[in-house]
Legacy VTK file of the C-alpha trace (Angstrom):
# vtk DataFile Version 3.0
C-alpha trace
ASCII
DATASET POLYDATA
POINTS 106 float
-96.195 166.355 20.195
-98.500 164.017 18.252
-98.443 161.848 15.252
-100.798 161.321 12.391
-100.957 157.932 10.742
-102.343 158.098 7.186
-103.480 154.943 5.364
-104.196 155.176 1.728
-105.238 152.733 -1.067
-103.898 153.741 -4.433
-105.776 153.069 -7.540
-104.816 149.658 -9.119
-101.368 149.853 -10.752
-100.661 153.392 -9.372
-98.582 152.688 -6.097
-95.190 152.993 -7.669
-96.163 156.393 -9.234
-97.660 157.528 -5.917
-94.502 156.618 -3.965
-92.558 158.722 -6.398
-94.930 161.541 -5.967
-94.728 161.305 -2.113
-90.830 161.192 -2.379
-90.434 163.955 -4.971
-93.323 166.230 -4.126
-95.252 165.721 -0.943
-92.581 164.786 1.573
-90.139 167.545 0.548
-93.063 170.057 0.682
-93.873 168.848 4.188
-90.191 169.154 5.314
-89.939 172.695 3.720
-92.787 173.711 6.045
-91.494 172.228 9.329
-93.527 168.952 9.375
-91.526 165.810 9.953
-92.482 162.619 8.087
-91.416 159.956 10.375
-92.034 157.105 7.984
-93.264 156.102 4.539
-94.375 152.479 3.893
-95.854 150.194 1.286
-97.939 147.075 2.149
-96.015 143.835 1.526
-99.293 141.687 1.002
-101.522 144.439 -0.481
-100.078 146.076 -3.565
-102.304 149.065 -3.332
-101.456 149.979 0.263
-99.452 153.150 1.243
-98.953 154.333 4.741
-97.097 157.292 6.087
-96.596 158.810 9.537
-95.993 162.513 10.155
-95.218 164.434 13.353
-96.598 167.722 14.612
-95.331 169.644 17.730
-98.962 170.495 18.468
-102.364 171.169 16.974
-101.418 174.749 16.178
-98.619 173.509 13.824
-101.031 171.138 12.242
-103.628 173.838 11.705
-100.975 176.342 10.331
-99.835 173.686 7.854
-103.334 172.892 6.726
-103.646 176.662 6.048
-100.412 176.541 4.086
-101.720 173.747 1.905
-105.068 175.442 1.398
-103.199 178.661 0.240
-100.522 176.978 -1.819
-100.625 177.184 -5.613
-97.908 174.485 -5.630
-100.283 172.160 -3.710
-103.270 173.008 -5.699
-101.563 172.733 -9.164
-98.760 170.150 -8.574
-100.181 167.736 -5.924
-103.924 167.705 -6.125
-103.960 166.399 -9.716
-101.768 163.502 -8.527
-103.968 162.861 -5.685
-107.033 162.624 -7.878
-105.269 160.423 -10.316
-103.616 157.941 -8.077
-105.576 157.634 -4.773
-108.921 156.070 -3.683
-109.804 159.064 -1.466
-112.809 157.251 -0.010
-110.594 154.419 1.382
-108.309 156.986 3.175
-107.979 156.668 6.960
-106.317 159.208 9.082
-105.626 158.600 12.769
-104.158 160.985 15.308
-101.799 159.277 17.733
-99.903 159.957 20.922
-96.793 157.952 21.620
-96.496 156.006 24.765
-93.619 156.232 27.235
-91.669 153.254 25.676
-92.172 154.356 22.162
-88.703 154.835 20.371
-90.119 157.742 18.221
-91.554 159.817 21.127
LINES 1 107
106 0 1 2 3 4 5 6 7 8 9 10 11 12 13 14 15 16 17 18 19 20 21 22 23 24 25 26 27 28 29 30 31 32 33 34 35 36 37 38 39 40 41 42 43 44 45 46 47 48 49 50 51 52 53 54 55 56 57 58 59 60 61 62 63 64 65 66 67 68 69 70 71 72 73 74 75 76 77 78 79 80 81 82 83 84 85 86 87 88 89 90 91 92 93 94 95 96 97 98 99 100 101 102 103 104 105
């Protein structure tokens, strides 16, 4: 099992709309495809920060999910326009993580 930490910067004034998109479109899409979203966070001091953490059983699951996204009309038509409108994609940081033995989410 491994985790993926995804750190985003929303375009100015778009964070609330982005959180709504995450909660109504993206997180449910992940859940319906077997991907666990462990957490969804906004920055307290930076009003354009959004961070989320998702869990995969293994790289095969992540690769299969990536194919699902690539082939999904829902993703292309309903989600990609929101991403383009609300996120600064160049500021995105994605980090693969493995939990240590004392991690409560391992």
